[in-house]
Each structure stands twice: as C-alpha cells, then as structure tokens.
C-alpha positions in Angstrom: 0.0 0.0 0.0 2.8 2.4 0.7 6.0 2.8 -1.3 9.2 4.8 -1.0 9.4 7.5 -3.6 12.3 9.7 -4.5 10.3 12.6 -5.9 8.8 15.9 -4.9 5.1 15.3 -5.1 3.5 17.0 -8.0 6.8 18.2 -9.4 8.7 15.1 -10.3 12.1 16.3 -9.1 14.6 14.2 -7.2 14.5 14.4 -3.4 15.3 12.3 -0.4 13.3 9.2 0.2 10.3 9.3 2.4 7.3 7.0 2.8 4.4 8.3 0.9 1.0 6.7 0.1 0.5 5.0 -3.3 -1.3 7.5 -5.5 0.3 10.5 -3.8 1.1 12.2 -7.0 -2.4 12.0 -8.3 -3.8 13.0 -4.9 -1.6 16.1 -4.8 -2.5 17.0 -8.4 -6.2 16.5 -7.6 -5.9 18.7 -4.5 -4.2 21.5 -6.5 -7.0 21.3 -9.1 -9.6 21.5 -6.3 -7.9 24.5 -4.6 -7.5 26.3 -7.9 -11.2 25.8 -8.8 -12.2 27.2 -5.4 -9.9 30.2 -5.9 -11.3 30.7 -9.4 -14.9 30.7 -7.9 -13.9 33.8 -5.9 -12.0 35.4 -8.8 -8.5 34.7 -7.5 -5.7 33.5 -9.8 -4.7 29.9 -9.8 -1.7 28.9 -7.6 1.4 28.1 -9.6 3.3 24.9 -8.5 6.7 25.9 -7.1 9.5 23.2 -7.0 11.1 25.0 -4.1 7.8 25.2 -2.1 7.2 21.5 -3.0 10.6 20.7 -1.5 9.8 22.8 1.7 6.4 21.0 2.0 8.0 17.6 1.5 10.8 18.2 4.0 8.3 19.1 6.6 6.0 16.2 5.9 9.0 13.8 6.1 10.3 15.4 9.2 6.9 15.1 10.9 6.5 11.5 9.8 10.1 10.5 10.8 10.0 12.2 14.2 6.4 11.3 15.0 4.8 14.7 15.5 2.2 16.9 13.8 2.7 20.6 14.1 3.8 23.6 12.0 7.2 23.5 13.7 9.0 21.0 16.0 10.7 22.4 19.1 14.1 23.7 18.1 13.3 22.9 14.4 13.2 25.2 11.5 10.3 27.6 11.0 8.3 27.8 7.8 10.4 30.7 6.7 13.6 28.8 7.4 12.3 25.8 5.5 11.3 28.0 2.5 14.7 29.7 2.5 16.5 26.4 2.8 14.6 25.1 -0.3 15.8 28.1 -2.3 12.5 30.1 -2.3 12.9 33.9 -1.8 9.7 35.0 -0.1 7.9 38.0 1.2 5.1 36.1 2.9 4.0 32.5 3.3 1.6 30.2 5.1 1.2 26.5 5.7 -1.8 24.2 6.0 -1.5 20.7 7.5 -3.9 17.8 7.6 -3.8 14.3 9.0 -6.1 11.7 7.5 -6.5 8.0 7.2 -7.7 8.1 3.6 -6.2 9.5 0.4 -9.1 11.9 -0.2 -8.0 15.3 -1.6 -11.5 16.8 -1.8 -12.1 16.0 1.9 -8.8 17.6 2.8 -9.6 20.7 0.7 -13.1 20.9 2.3 -11.6 20.6 5.8 -9.2 23.4 5.1 -12.0 25.5 3.5 -14.2 25.1 6.6 -11.5 26.2 9.1 -11.0 30.0 9.2 -7.2 30.0 9.5 -6.7 27.3 6.8 -9.3 29.1 4.6 -7.2 32.3 4.9 -4.2 30.5 3.5 -6.2 29.1 0.6 -7.8 32.4 -0.4 -5.2 35.0 0.5 -4.7 36.9 -2.8 -1.1 37.7 -2.0 -0.1 34.1 -2.3 0.6 32.9 -5.9 2.9 29.9 -5.5 2.2 26.6 -3.9 3.9 23.4 -2.8 2.0 20.2 -1.8 3.4 17.0 -0.3 2.1 13.9 1.4 3.9 11.6 3.8 3.0 8.5 5.8 3.2 8.4 9.6 2.1 5.1 11.0 -1.5 4.7 9.7 -1.9 8.4 9.0 -1.4 10.4 5.9 0.1 13.8 6.5 -0.8 16.6 4.0 1.4 19.7 3.8 0.5 22.8 1.7 2.9 25.7 1.6 1.6 28.9 -0.1 3.8 32.0 -0.6 4.8 34.9 -2.6 
C-alpha cells in the first residue's frame, strides 16, 4: 500500500526518500485542481506549482513522519520561513496548511481546510501565488502539507 518514492510530489524532481502513500502524485494534483477551482470561484488567480515550495512541504512532511509529531514546527526545528529559504524560495510572505487523515481523499482535505478559518485564509489570501504540496506517511496516518507563498 505504501511505497518509498524519491520525488517531490506533483513536481517530479529528485528528493530524499520518504514513505508516501501509493497514488500520492495523483492526490496532490487533484488537491491542487480542487484548490484552484475554489480560488477561481472567488475570482482569485490559480496557484502556480513551485518546485522550491514543494521541497519545503516535502521536507516538513517527512520530518513530521520521521519524528512522530504533527505541528507547524517542531521544538528547536526550522520555522516555515527557514524551510522555504533552505529550499531556495525567496519569499515576502508565506503560510502553511496541514492535515492528518486515514484516507487518500484530496477533496475531503480541501473541504476541511476551507471550513477552518485560518486554513481558509491560506487558501484564499490573494497575496499568495505559488504553492507546494506534499504527502507523507506516519504510522497509519497520511500527512498533507501545503505551503503557499509569494
């Protein structure tokens, strides 16, 4: 059911190995289509996939899975800004959405984020134009990471 992939989800670039669910690429692409459709419905431009933000999202998902935590930052660990910078993304602003599920269901994750005011803000903030999405496996859970920035 799970496999080791050496890719940045959605972007197809080499990265370090991390356990991700089978079908993760398709799920990430589906989630991006869902997010962009929701943004279009409120006259916002579509997010552009960013390899650097994909790397930042993947690094955080893998770190959470490998260390067994679920949070925007681990104690003593890098902040979102530090992760974006380390991935080579020069940013003015950024935000991150996380989700933990048992099923590979992009629409459910998108709906969950849309229903939560702080997560909704990251989805619909007009200043954000670039996005990175990643999934990782932690035990029986699937961790979803979205990084949006400009």
